[in-house]
PDB file of all heavy atoms in Angstrom:
ATOM      1  N   MET A   1       6.466 -22.418  21.637  1.00  0.00           N
ATOM      2  CA  MET A   1       6.270 -22.627  20.215  1.00  0.00           C
ATOM      3  C   MET A   1       4.834 -22.713  19.867  1.00  0.00           C
ATOM      4  O   MET A   1       4.040 -23.441  20.499  1.00  0.00           O
ATOM      5  CB  MET A   1       6.972 -23.994  19.809  1.00  0.00           C
ATOM      6  CG  MET A   1       7.077 -24.181  18.338  1.00  0.00           C
ATOM      7  SD  MET A   1       8.382 -23.304  17.598  1.00  0.00           S
ATOM      8  CE  MET A   1       8.186 -23.805  15.933  1.00  0.00           C
ATOM      9  N   ALA A   2       4.433 -21.903  18.864  1.00  0.00           N
ATOM     10  CA  ALA A   2       2.975 -21.861  18.445  1.00  0.00           C
ATOM     11  C   ALA A   2       2.652 -23.050  17.609  1.00  0.00           C
ATOM     12  O   ALA A   2       3.485 -23.612  16.908  1.00  0.00           O
ATOM     13  CB  ALA A   2       2.740 -20.578  17.697  1.00  0.00           C
ATOM     14  N   SER A   3       1.432 -23.493  17.705  1.00  0.00           N
ATOM     15  CA  SER A   3       0.951 -24.615  16.919  1.00  0.00           C
ATOM     16  C   SER A   3       0.801 -24.171  15.483  1.00  0.00           C
ATOM     17  O   SER A   3       0.625 -22.984  15.210  1.00  0.00           O
ATOM     18  CB  SER A   3      -0.386 -25.137  17.410  1.00  0.00           C
ATOM     19  OG  SER A   3      -1.314 -24.180  17.356  1.00  0.00           O
ATOM     20  N   PRO A   4       0.914 -25.067  14.517  1.00  0.00           N
ATOM     21  CA  PRO A   4       0.754 -24.661  13.104  1.00  0.00           C
ATOM     22  C   PRO A   4      -0.571 -24.038  12.746  1.00  0.00           C
ATOM     23  O   PRO A   4      -0.633 -23.087  12.005  1.00  0.00           O
ATOM     24  CB  PRO A   4       0.918 -26.031  12.329  1.00  0.00           C
ATOM     25  CG  PRO A   4       1.684 -26.917  13.251  1.00  0.00           C
ATOM     26  CD  PRO A   4       1.284 -26.490  14.648  1.00  0.00           C
ATOM     27  N   SER A   5      -1.635 -24.441  13.412  1.00  0.00           N
ATOM     28  CA  SER A   5      -2.980 -23.866  13.146  1.00  0.00           C
ATOM     29  C   SER A   5      -3.035 -22.449  13.662  1.00  0.00           C
ATOM     30  O   SER A   5      -3.610 -21.575  13.005  1.00  0.00           O
ATOM     31  CB  SER A   5      -4.056 -24.655  13.776  1.00  0.00           C
ATOM     32  OG  SER A   5      -3.870 -24.741  15.202  1.00  0.00           O
ATOM     33  N   ASN A   6      -2.373 -22.205  14.790  1.00  0.00           N
ATOM     34  CA  ASN A   6      -2.333 -20.849  15.383  1.00  0.00           C
ATOM     35  C   ASN A   6      -1.469 -19.950  14.462  1.00  0.00           C
ATOM     36  O   ASN A   6      -1.834 -18.804  14.160  1.00  0.00           O
ATOM     37  CB  ASN A   6      -1.716 -20.902  16.777  1.00  0.00           C
ATOM     38  CG  ASN A   6      -1.930 -19.571  17.494  1.00  0.00           C
ATOM     39  OD1 ASN A   6      -2.676 -18.721  17.036  1.00  0.00           O
ATOM     40  ND2 ASN A   6      -1.285 -19.516  18.621  1.00  0.00           N
ATOM     41  N   GLU A   7      -0.377 -20.493  13.911  1.00  0.00           N
ATOM     42  CA  GLU A   7       0.456 -19.689  12.985  1.00  0.00           C
ATOM     43  C   GLU A   7      -0.291 -19.380  11.684  1.00  0.00           C
ATOM     44  O   GLU A   7      -0.224 -18.306  11.147  1.00  0.00           O
ATOM     45  CB  GLU A   7       1.740 -20.507  12.698  1.00  0.00           C
ATOM     46  CG  GLU A   7       2.799 -19.696  12.054  1.00  0.00           C
ATOM     47  CD  GLU A   7       3.376 -18.614  12.957  1.00  0.00           C
ATOM     48  OE1 GLU A   7       3.329 -18.817  14.252  1.00  0.00           O
ATOM     49  OE2 GLU A   7       3.862 -17.567  12.483  1.00  0.00           O
ATOM     50  N   ARG A   8      -1.010 -20.391  11.219  1.00  0.00           N
ATOM     51  CA  ARG A   8      -1.796 -20.165  10.010  1.00  0.00           C
ATOM     52  C   ARG A   8      -2.926 -19.167  10.199  1.00  0.00           C
ATOM     53  O   ARG A   8      -3.140 -18.286   9.346  1.00  0.00           O
ATOM     54  CB  ARG A   8      -2.416 -21.513   9.531  1.00  0.00           C
ATOM     55  CG  ARG A   8      -3.298 -21.445   8.344  1.00  0.00           C
ATOM     56  CD  ARG A   8      -3.796 -22.822   7.878  1.00  0.00           C
ATOM     57  NE  ARG A   8      -4.902 -22.750   6.979  1.00  0.00           N
ATOM     58  CZ  ARG A   8      -4.766 -22.532   5.679  1.00  0.00           C
ATOM     59  NH1 ARG A   8      -3.591 -22.302   5.201  1.00  0.00           N
ATOM     60  NH2 ARG A   8      -5.825 -22.466   4.922  1.00  0.00           N
ATOM     61  N   LEU A   9      -3.568 -19.184  11.347  1.00  0.00           N
ATOM     62  CA  LEU A   9      -4.626 -18.231  11.695  1.00  0.00           C
ATOM     63  C   LEU A   9      -4.016 -16.822  11.722  1.00  0.00           C
ATOM     64  O   LEU A   9      -4.588 -15.876  11.195  1.00  0.00           O
ATOM     65  CB  LEU A   9      -5.268 -18.556  12.995  1.00  0.00           C
ATOM     66  CG  LEU A   9      -6.407 -17.597  13.463  1.00  0.00           C
ATOM     67  CD1 LEU A   9      -7.564 -17.695  12.526  1.00  0.00           C
ATOM     68  CD2 LEU A   9      -6.811 -17.973  14.890  1.00  0.00           C
ATOM     69  N   ARG A  10      -2.877 -16.653  12.332  1.00  0.00           N
ATOM     70  CA  ARG A  10      -2.231 -15.386  12.432  1.00  0.00           C
ATOM     71  C   ARG A  10      -1.891 -14.882  11.037  1.00  0.00           C
ATOM     72  O   ARG A  10      -2.059 -13.643  10.726  1.00  0.00           O
ATOM     73  CB  ARG A  10      -0.970 -15.460  13.296  1.00  0.00           C
ATOM     74  CG  ARG A  10      -0.235 -14.171  13.402  1.00  0.00           C
ATOM     75  CD  ARG A  10       1.092 -14.290  14.198  1.00  0.00           C
ATOM     76  NE  ARG A  10       0.866 -14.448  15.578  1.00  0.00           N
ATOM     77  CZ  ARG A  10       1.870 -14.592  16.464  1.00  0.00           C
ATOM     78  NH1 ARG A  10       3.129 -14.719  15.981  1.00  0.00           N
ATOM     79  NH2 ARG A  10       1.648 -14.697  17.711  1.00  0.00           N
ATOM     80  N   THR A  11      -1.375 -15.765  10.163  1.00  0.00           N
ATOM     81  CA  THR A  11      -1.028 -15.345   8.821  1.00  0.00           C
ATOM     82  C   THR A  11      -2.252 -14.901   8.043  1.00  0.00           C
ATOM     83  O   THR A  11      -2.233 -13.878   7.383  1.00  0.00           O
ATOM     84  CB  THR A  11      -0.337 -16.525   8.091  1.00  0.00           C
ATOM     85  OG1 THR A  11       0.772 -16.962   8.827  1.00  0.00           O
ATOM     86  CG2 THR A  11       0.037 -16.152   6.669  1.00  0.00           C
ATOM     87  N   VAL A  12      -3.355 -15.637   8.173  1.00  0.00           N
ATOM     88  CA  VAL A  12      -4.615 -15.289   7.418  1.00  0.00           C
ATOM     89  C   VAL A  12      -5.118 -13.906   7.910  1.00  0.00           C
ATOM     90  O   VAL A  12      -5.552 -13.097   7.156  1.00  0.00           O
ATOM     91  CB  VAL A  12      -5.622 -16.404   7.637  1.00  0.00           C
ATOM     92  CG1 VAL A  12      -7.008 -15.943   7.135  1.00  0.00           C
ATOM     93  CG2 VAL A  12      -5.187 -17.655   6.856  1.00  0.00           C
ATOM     94  N   VAL A  13      -5.084 -13.763   9.245  1.00  0.00           N
ATOM     95  CA  VAL A  13      -5.583 -12.479   9.797  1.00  0.00           C
ATOM     96  C   VAL A  13      -4.741 -11.322   9.327  1.00  0.00           C
ATOM     97  O   VAL A  13      -5.236 -10.255   8.985  1.00  0.00           O
ATOM     98  CB  VAL A  13      -5.651 -12.587  11.368  1.00  0.00           C
ATOM     99  CG1 VAL A  13      -5.891 -11.195  11.971  1.00  0.00           C
ATOM    100  CG2 VAL A  13      -6.757 -13.548  11.769  1.00  0.00           C
ATOM    101  N   SER A  14      -3.425 -11.490   9.357  1.00  0.00           N
ATOM    102  CA  SER A  14      -2.534 -10.406   8.940  1.00  0.00           C
ATOM    103  C   SER A  14      -2.709 -10.125   7.450  1.00  0.00           C
ATOM    104  O   SER A  14      -2.731  -8.916   7.031  1.00  0.00           O
ATOM    105  CB  SER A  14      -1.108 -10.715   9.260  1.00  0.00           C
ATOM    106  OG  SER A  14      -0.704 -11.875   8.561  1.00  0.00           O
ATOM    107  N   MET A  15      -2.898 -11.121   6.616  1.00  0.00           N
ATOM    108  CA  MET A  15      -3.137 -10.919   5.222  1.00  0.00           C
ATOM    109  C   MET A  15      -4.433 -10.224   4.967  1.00  0.00           C
ATOM    110  O   MET A  15      -4.561  -9.272   4.165  1.00  0.00           O
ATOM    111  CB  MET A  15      -3.129 -12.231   4.478  1.00  0.00           C
ATOM    112  CG  MET A  15      -1.741 -12.844   4.230  1.00  0.00           C
ATOM    113  SD  MET A  15      -1.779 -14.440   3.511  1.00  0.00           S
ATOM    114  CE  MET A  15      -2.690 -14.096   1.995  1.00  0.00           C
ATOM    115  N   ALA A  16      -5.488 -10.600   5.685  1.00  0.00           N
ATOM    116  CA  ALA A  16      -6.817  -9.933   5.551  1.00  0.00           C
ATOM    117  C   ALA A  16      -6.728  -8.465   5.965  1.00  0.00           C
ATOM    118  O   ALA A  16      -7.315  -7.604   5.310  1.00  0.00           O
ATOM    119  CB  ALA A  16      -7.851 -10.663   6.414  1.00  0.00           C
ATOM    120  N   LEU A  17      -6.019  -8.220   7.051  1.00  0.00           N
ATOM    121  CA  LEU A  17      -5.855  -6.811   7.503  1.00  0.00           C
ATOM    122  C   LEU A  17      -5.123  -5.988   6.466  1.00  0.00           C
ATOM    123  O   LEU A  17      -5.521  -4.854   6.206  1.00  0.00           O
ATOM    124  CB  LEU A  17      -5.132  -6.806   8.863  1.00  0.00           C
ATOM    125  CG  LEU A  17      -5.016  -5.416   9.533  1.00  0.00           C
ATOM    126  CD1 LEU A  17      -6.401  -4.914   9.885  1.00  0.00           C
ATOM    127  CD2 LEU A  17      -4.106  -5.513  10.796  1.00  0.00           C
ATOM    128  N   PHE A  18      -4.085  -6.573   5.883  1.00  0.00           N
ATOM    129  CA  PHE A  18      -3.338  -5.853   4.848  1.00  0.00           C
ATOM    130  C   PHE A  18      -4.208  -5.570   3.647  1.00  0.00           C
ATOM    131  O   PHE A  18      -4.195  -4.470   3.088  1.00  0.00           O
ATOM    132  CB  PHE A  18      -2.102  -6.691   4.441  1.00  0.00           C
ATOM    133  CG  PHE A  18      -1.412  -6.080   3.276  1.00  0.00           C
ATOM    134  CD1 PHE A  18      -0.528  -5.052   3.441  1.00  0.00           C
ATOM    135  CD2 PHE A  18      -1.556  -6.618   2.015  1.00  0.00           C
ATOM    136  CE1 PHE A  18       0.166  -4.458   2.382  1.00  0.00           C
ATOM    137  CE2 PHE A  18      -0.867  -6.088   0.893  1.00  0.00           C
ATOM    138  CZ  PHE A  18      -0.018  -5.005   1.134  1.00  0.00           C
ATOM    139  N   VAL A  19      -5.040  -6.523   3.236  1.00  0.00           N
ATOM    140  CA  VAL A  19      -5.941  -6.351   2.048  1.00  0.00           C
ATOM    141  C   VAL A  19      -6.925  -5.220   2.375  1.00  0.00           C
ATOM    142  O   VAL A  19      -7.221  -4.379   1.524  1.00  0.00           O
ATOM    143  CB  VAL A  19      -6.589  -7.655   1.717  1.00  0.00           C
ATOM    144  CG1 VAL A  19      -7.732  -7.444   0.717  1.00  0.00           C
ATOM    145  CG2 VAL A  19      -5.572  -8.647   1.118  1.00  0.00           C
ATOM    146  N   VAL A  20      -7.534  -5.244   3.567  1.00  0.00           N
ATOM    147  CA  VAL A  20      -8.501  -4.204   3.936  1.00  0.00           C
ATOM    148  C   VAL A  20      -7.862  -2.856   3.974  1.00  0.00           C
ATOM    149  O   VAL A  20      -8.435  -1.869   3.420  1.00  0.00           O
ATOM    150  CB  VAL A  20      -9.117  -4.582   5.339  1.00  0.00           C
ATOM    151  CG1 VAL A  20      -9.882  -3.388   5.867  1.00  0.00           C
ATOM    152  CG2 VAL A  20     -10.014  -5.784   5.191  1.00  0.00           C
ATOM    153  N   LEU A  21      -6.670  -2.723   4.542  1.00  0.00           N
ATOM    154  CA  LEU A  21      -6.000  -1.402   4.597  1.00  0.00           C
ATOM    155  C   LEU A  21      -5.602  -0.919   3.226  1.00  0.00           C
ATOM    156  O   LEU A  21      -5.765   0.227   2.864  1.00  0.00           O
ATOM    157  CB  LEU A  21      -4.770  -1.505   5.536  1.00  0.00           C
ATOM    158  CG  LEU A  21      -5.124  -1.558   7.009  1.00  0.00           C
ATOM    159  CD1 LEU A  21      -3.800  -1.773   7.818  1.00  0.00           C
ATOM    160  CD2 LEU A  21      -5.810  -0.364   7.493  1.00  0.00           C
ATOM    161  N   ALA A  22      -5.047  -1.832   2.391  1.00  0.00           N
ATOM    162  CA  ALA A  22      -4.691  -1.500   1.031  1.00  0.00           C
ATOM    163  C   ALA A  22      -5.888  -1.036   0.218  1.00  0.00           C
ATOM    164  O   ALA A  22      -5.870  -0.066  -0.534  1.00  0.00           O
ATOM    165  CB  ALA A  22      -3.993  -2.636   0.364  1.00  0.00           C
ATOM    166  N   GLY A  23      -7.045  -1.745   0.457  1.00  0.00           N
ATOM    167  CA  GLY A  23      -8.264  -1.346  -0.304  1.00  0.00           C
ATOM    168  C   GLY A  23      -8.739   0.016   0.160  1.00  0.00           C
ATOM    169  O   GLY A  23      -9.150   0.806  -0.671  1.00  0.00           O
ATOM    170  N   TYR A  24      -8.667   0.250   1.414  1.00  0.00           N
ATOM    171  CA  TYR A  24      -9.103   1.577   1.951  1.00  0.00           C
ATOM    172  C   TYR A  24      -8.259   2.715   1.475  1.00  0.00           C
ATOM    173  O   TYR A  24      -8.711   3.750   1.055  1.00  0.00           O
ATOM    174  CB  TYR A  24      -9.066   1.513   3.492  1.00  0.00           C
ATOM    175  CG  TYR A  24      -9.474   2.869   4.098  1.00  0.00           C
ATOM    176  CD1 TYR A  24     -10.761   3.301   4.069  1.00  0.00           C
ATOM    177  CD2 TYR A  24      -8.497   3.611   4.710  1.00  0.00           C
ATOM    178  CE1 TYR A  24     -11.121   4.564   4.605  1.00  0.00           C
ATOM    179  CE2 TYR A  24      -8.819   4.837   5.274  1.00  0.00           C
ATOM    180  CZ  TYR A  24     -10.108   5.306   5.244  1.00  0.00           C
ATOM    181  OH  TYR A  24     -10.477   6.484   5.739  1.00  0.00           O
ATOM    182  N   VAL A  25      -6.943   2.464   1.421  1.00  0.00           N
ATOM    183  CA  VAL A  25      -5.999   3.485   0.931  1.00  0.00           C
ATOM    184  C   VAL A  25      -6.246   3.736  -0.556  1.00  0.00           C
ATOM    185  O   VAL A  25      -6.271   4.917  -0.980  1.00  0.00           O
ATOM    186  CB  VAL A  25      -4.571   3.070   1.150  1.00  0.00           C
ATOM    187  CG1 VAL A  25      -3.553   3.941   0.483  1.00  0.00           C
ATOM    188  CG2 VAL A  25      -4.243   3.110   2.687  1.00  0.00           C
ATOM    189  N   GLY A  26      -6.440   2.671  -1.270  1.00  0.00           N
ATOM    190  CA  GLY A  26      -6.741   2.832  -2.728  1.00  0.00           C
ATOM    191  C   GLY A  26      -8.011   3.566  -3.008  1.00  0.00           C
ATOM    192  O   GLY A  26      -8.103   4.466  -3.831  1.00  0.00           O
ATOM    193  N   PHE A  27      -9.066   3.230  -2.184  1.00  0.00           N
ATOM    194  CA  PHE A  27     -10.358   3.851  -2.350  1.00  0.00           C
ATOM    195  C   PHE A  27     -10.227   5.349  -1.990  1.00  0.00           C
ATOM    196  O   PHE A  27     -10.787   6.196  -2.705  1.00  0.00           O
ATOM    197  CB  PHE A  27     -11.393   3.188  -1.441  1.00  0.00           C
ATOM    198  CG  PHE A  27     -12.708   3.890  -1.378  1.00  0.00           C
ATOM    199  CD1 PHE A  27     -13.552   3.842  -2.471  1.00  0.00           C
ATOM    200  CD2 PHE A  27     -13.057   4.572  -0.231  1.00  0.00           C
ATOM    201  CE1 PHE A  27     -14.756   4.519  -2.411  1.00  0.00           C
ATOM    202  CE2 PHE A  27     -14.292   5.237  -0.183  1.00  0.00           C
ATOM    203  CZ  PHE A  27     -15.123   5.198  -1.265  1.00  0.00           C
ATOM    204  N   SER A  28      -9.478   5.671  -0.929  1.00  0.00           N
ATOM    205  CA  SER A  28      -9.346   7.062  -0.549  1.00  0.00           C
ATOM    206  C   SER A  28      -8.558   7.868  -1.639  1.00  0.00           C
ATOM    207  O   SER A  28      -8.902   9.010  -1.895  1.00  0.00           O
ATOM    208  CB  SER A  28      -8.575   7.170   0.764  1.00  0.00           C
ATOM    209  OG  SER A  28      -9.367   6.565   1.802  1.00  0.00           O
ATOM    210  N   ALA A  29      -7.598   7.215  -2.236  1.00  0.00           N
ATOM    211  CA  ALA A  29      -6.805   7.899  -3.249  1.00  0.00           C
ATOM    212  C   ALA A  29      -7.651   8.147  -4.522  1.00  0.00           C
ATOM    213  O   ALA A  29      -7.610   9.271  -5.046  1.00  0.00           O
ATOM    214  CB  ALA A  29      -5.581   7.053  -3.683  1.00  0.00           C
ATOM    215  N   VAL A  30      -8.495   7.217  -4.877  1.00  0.00           N
ATOM    216  CA  VAL A  30      -9.392   7.354  -6.058  1.00  0.00           C
ATOM    217  C   VAL A  30     -10.406   8.467  -5.746  1.00  0.00           C
ATOM    218  O   VAL A  30     -10.630   9.376  -6.594  1.00  0.00           O
ATOM    219  CB  VAL A  30     -10.064   6.043  -6.399  1.00  0.00           C
ATOM    220  CG1 VAL A  30     -11.187   6.282  -7.406  1.00  0.00           C
ATOM    221  CG2 VAL A  30      -9.056   5.106  -6.984  1.00  0.00           C
ATOM    222  N   ARG A  31     -10.938   8.462  -4.550  1.00  0.00           N
ATOM    223  CA  ARG A  31     -11.939   9.461  -4.193  1.00  0.00           C
ATOM    224  C   ARG A  31     -11.324  10.858  -4.111  1.00  0.00           C
ATOM    225  O   ARG A  31     -11.901  11.867  -4.641  1.00  0.00           O
ATOM    226  CB  ARG A  31     -12.521   9.123  -2.801  1.00  0.00           C
ATOM    227  CG  ARG A  31     -13.776   9.886  -2.481  1.00  0.00           C
ATOM    228  CD  ARG A  31     -14.431   9.434  -1.178  1.00  0.00           C
ATOM    229  NE  ARG A  31     -13.460   9.678  -0.091  1.00  0.00           N
ATOM    230  CZ  ARG A  31     -13.779   9.395   1.184  1.00  0.00           C
ATOM    231  NH1 ARG A  31     -14.876   8.818   1.489  1.00  0.00           N
ATOM    232  NH2 ARG A  31     -12.860   9.641   2.122  1.00  0.00           N
ATOM    233  N   LEU A  32     -10.087  10.990  -3.627  1.00  0.00           N
ATOM    234  CA  LEU A  32      -9.466  12.268  -3.572  1.00  0.00           C
ATOM    235  C   LEU A  32      -9.124  12.733  -4.990  1.00  0.00           C
ATOM    236  O   LEU A  32      -9.261  13.889  -5.328  1.00  0.00           O
ATOM    237  CB  LEU A  32      -8.135  12.162  -2.790  1.00  0.00           C
ATOM    238  CG  LEU A  32      -7.327  13.452  -2.648  1.00  0.00           C
ATOM    239  CD1 LEU A  32      -8.122  14.518  -1.923  1.00  0.00           C
ATOM    240  CD2 LEU A  32      -5.980  13.193  -1.935  1.00  0.00           C
ATOM    241  N   GLY A  33      -8.670  11.788  -5.868  1.00  0.00           N
ATOM    242  CA  GLY A  33      -8.348  12.113  -7.261  1.00  0.00           C
ATOM    243  C   GLY A  33      -9.604  12.653  -7.957  1.00  0.00           C
ATOM    244  O   GLY A  33      -9.551  13.632  -8.699  1.00  0.00           O
ATOM    245  N   LEU A  34     -10.741  11.970  -7.783  1.00  0.00           N
ATOM    246  CA  LEU A  34     -11.989  12.440  -8.400  1.00  0.00           C
ATOM    247  C   LEU A  34     -12.413  13.851  -7.901  1.00  0.00           C
ATOM    248  O   LEU A  34     -12.846  14.647  -8.676  1.00  0.00           O
ATOM    249  CB  LEU A  34     -13.110  11.422  -8.188  1.00  0.00           C
ATOM    250  CG  LEU A  34     -12.971  10.097  -8.917  1.00  0.00           C
ATOM    251  CD1 LEU A  34     -14.055   9.110  -8.506  1.00  0.00           C
ATOM    252  CD2 LEU A  34     -13.110  10.394 -10.412  1.00  0.00           C
ATOM    253  N   LEU A  35     -12.219  14.017  -6.587  1.00  0.00           N
ATOM    254  CA  LEU A  35     -12.602  15.278  -6.024  1.00  0.00           C
ATOM    255  C   LEU A  35     -11.704  16.409  -6.605  1.00  0.00           C
ATOM    256  O   LEU A  35     -12.275  17.510  -7.012  1.00  0.00           O
ATOM    257  CB  LEU A  35     -12.411  15.250  -4.491  1.00  0.00           C
ATOM    258  CG  LEU A  35     -12.983  16.395  -3.703  1.00  0.00           C
ATOM    259  CD1 LEU A  35     -14.513  16.339  -3.738  1.00  0.00           C
ATOM    260  CD2 LEU A  35     -12.465  16.366  -2.250  1.00  0.00           C
ATOM    261  N   LEU A  36     -10.416  16.170  -6.691  1.00  0.00           N
ATOM    262  CA  LEU A  36      -9.545  17.228  -7.241  1.00  0.00           C
ATOM    263  C   LEU A  36      -9.794  17.385  -8.707  1.00  0.00           C
ATOM    264  O   LEU A  36      -9.773  18.522  -9.240  1.00  0.00           O
ATOM    265  CB  LEU A  36      -8.066  16.800  -7.035  1.00  0.00           C
ATOM    266  CG  LEU A  36      -7.622  16.867  -5.591  1.00  0.00           C
ATOM    267  CD1 LEU A  36      -6.173  16.324  -5.450  1.00  0.00           C
ATOM    268  CD2 LEU A  36      -7.652  18.280  -5.045  1.00  0.00           C
ATOM    269  N   TRP A  37     -10.110  16.321  -9.466  1.00  0.00           N
ATOM    270  CA  TRP A  37     -10.389  16.410 -10.855  1.00  0.00           C
ATOM    271  C   TRP A  37     -11.662  17.293 -11.123  1.00  0.00           C
ATOM    272  O   TRP A  37     -11.708  18.153 -11.966  1.00  0.00           O
ATOM    273  CB  TRP A  37     -10.551  15.005 -11.454  1.00  0.00           C
ATOM    274  CG  TRP A  37     -10.832  15.006 -12.910  1.00  0.00           C
ATOM    275  CD1 TRP A  37     -10.069  15.515 -13.900  1.00  0.00           C
ATOM    276  CD2 TRP A  37     -12.001  14.437 -13.554  1.00  0.00           C
ATOM    277  NE1 TRP A  37     -10.617  15.309 -15.092  1.00  0.00           N
ATOM    278  CE2 TRP A  37     -11.818  14.638 -14.944  1.00  0.00           C
ATOM    279  CE3 TRP A  37     -13.109  13.685 -13.108  1.00  0.00           C
ATOM    280  CZ2 TRP A  37     -12.773  14.209 -15.871  1.00  0.00           C
ATOM    281  CZ3 TRP A  37     -14.039  13.296 -14.029  1.00  0.00           C
ATOM    282  CH2 TRP A  37     -13.883  13.513 -15.391  1.00  0.00           C
ATOM    283  N   GLN A  38     -12.724  17.037 -10.305  1.00  0.00           N
ATOM    284  CA  GLN A  38     -13.949  17.832 -10.428  1.00  0.00           C
ATOM    285  C   GLN A  38     -13.638  19.293 -10.129  1.00  0.00           C
ATOM    286  O   GLN A  38     -14.124  20.202 -10.796  1.00  0.00           O
ATOM    287  CB  GLN A  38     -15.031  17.284  -9.542  1.00  0.00           C
ATOM    288  CG  GLN A  38     -15.635  16.011 -10.004  1.00  0.00           C
ATOM    289  CD  GLN A  38     -16.770  15.541  -9.081  1.00  0.00           C
ATOM    290  OE1 GLN A  38     -16.820  15.958  -7.935  1.00  0.00           O
ATOM    291  NE2 GLN A  38     -17.631  14.676  -9.566  1.00  0.00           N
ATOM    292  N   ARG A  39     -12.887  19.526  -9.069  1.00  0.00           N
ATOM    293  CA  ARG A  39     -12.574  20.924  -8.638  1.00  0.00           C
ATOM    294  C   ARG A  39     -11.850  21.670  -9.698  1.00  0.00           C
ATOM    295  O   ARG A  39     -12.170  22.803 -10.016  1.00  0.00           O
ATOM    296  CB  ARG A  39     -11.789  20.863  -7.347  1.00  0.00           C
ATOM    297  CG  ARG A  39     -11.403  22.215  -6.728  1.00  0.00           C
ATOM    298  CD  ARG A  39     -10.568  22.057  -5.564  1.00  0.00           C
ATOM    299  NE  ARG A  39     -10.147  23.425  -5.065  1.00  0.00           N
ATOM    300  CZ  ARG A  39     -10.798  24.047  -4.109  1.00  0.00           C
ATOM    301  NH1 ARG A  39     -11.827  23.508  -3.530  1.00  0.00           N
ATOM    302  NH2 ARG A  39     -10.314  25.183  -3.718  1.00  0.00           N
ATOM    303  N   PHE A  40     -10.773  21.057 -10.286  1.00  0.00           N
ATOM    304  CA  PHE A  40      -9.984  21.823 -11.273  1.00  0.00           C
ATOM    305  C   PHE A  40     -10.607  21.755 -12.631  1.00  0.00           C
ATOM    306  O   PHE A  40     -10.304  22.581 -13.517  1.00  0.00           O
ATOM    307  CB  PHE A  40      -8.599  21.251 -11.283  1.00  0.00           C
ATOM    308  CG  PHE A  40      -7.783  21.619 -10.054  1.00  0.00           C
ATOM    309  CD1 PHE A  40      -7.355  20.585  -9.181  1.00  0.00           C
ATOM    310  CD2 PHE A  40      -7.546  22.903  -9.733  1.00  0.00           C
ATOM    311  CE1 PHE A  40      -6.660  20.925  -8.060  1.00  0.00           C
ATOM    312  CE2 PHE A  40      -6.833  23.233  -8.575  1.00  0.00           C
ATOM    313  CZ  PHE A  40      -6.386  22.240  -7.726  1.00  0.00           C
ATOM    314  N   ALA A  41     -11.458  20.794 -12.935  1.00  0.00           N
ATOM    315  CA  ALA A  41     -12.210  20.780 -14.217  1.00  0.00           C
ATOM    316  C   ALA A  41     -13.208  21.888 -14.277  1.00  0.00           C
ATOM    317  O   ALA A  41     -13.472  22.531 -15.278  1.00  0.00           O
ATOM    318  CB  ALA A  41     -12.888  19.432 -14.431  1.00  0.00           C
ATOM    319  N   ALA A  42     -13.839  22.244 -13.101  1.00  0.00           N
ATOM    320  CA  ALA A  42     -14.848  23.307 -13.033  1.00  0.00           C
ATOM    321  C   ALA A  42     -14.182  24.687 -13.132  1.00  0.00           C
ATOM    322  O   ALA A  42     -14.822  25.638 -13.554  1.00  0.00           O
ATOM    323  CB  ALA A  42     -15.650  23.123 -11.781  1.00  0.00           C
ATOM    324  N   ALA A  43     -12.961  24.763 -12.629  1.00  0.00           N
ATOM    325  CA  ALA A  43     -12.264  26.048 -12.617  1.00  0.00           C
ATOM    326  C   ALA A  43     -11.865  26.500 -14.019  1.00  0.00           C
ATOM    327  O   ALA A  43     -11.535  25.686 -14.867  1.00  0.00           O
ATOM    328  CB  ALA A  43     -11.071  26.024 -11.669  1.00  0.00           C
TER     329      ALA A  43
END
């Protein structure tokens, strides 16, 4: 059985990892959208 502090640490780390990955995915989507927008706006 894990101690409560260990469980809390694991929860915080998993939440931080999720936020980082979600932010990266969102940033990549925005960057791709801007790239496609510039490409088709110039055409």
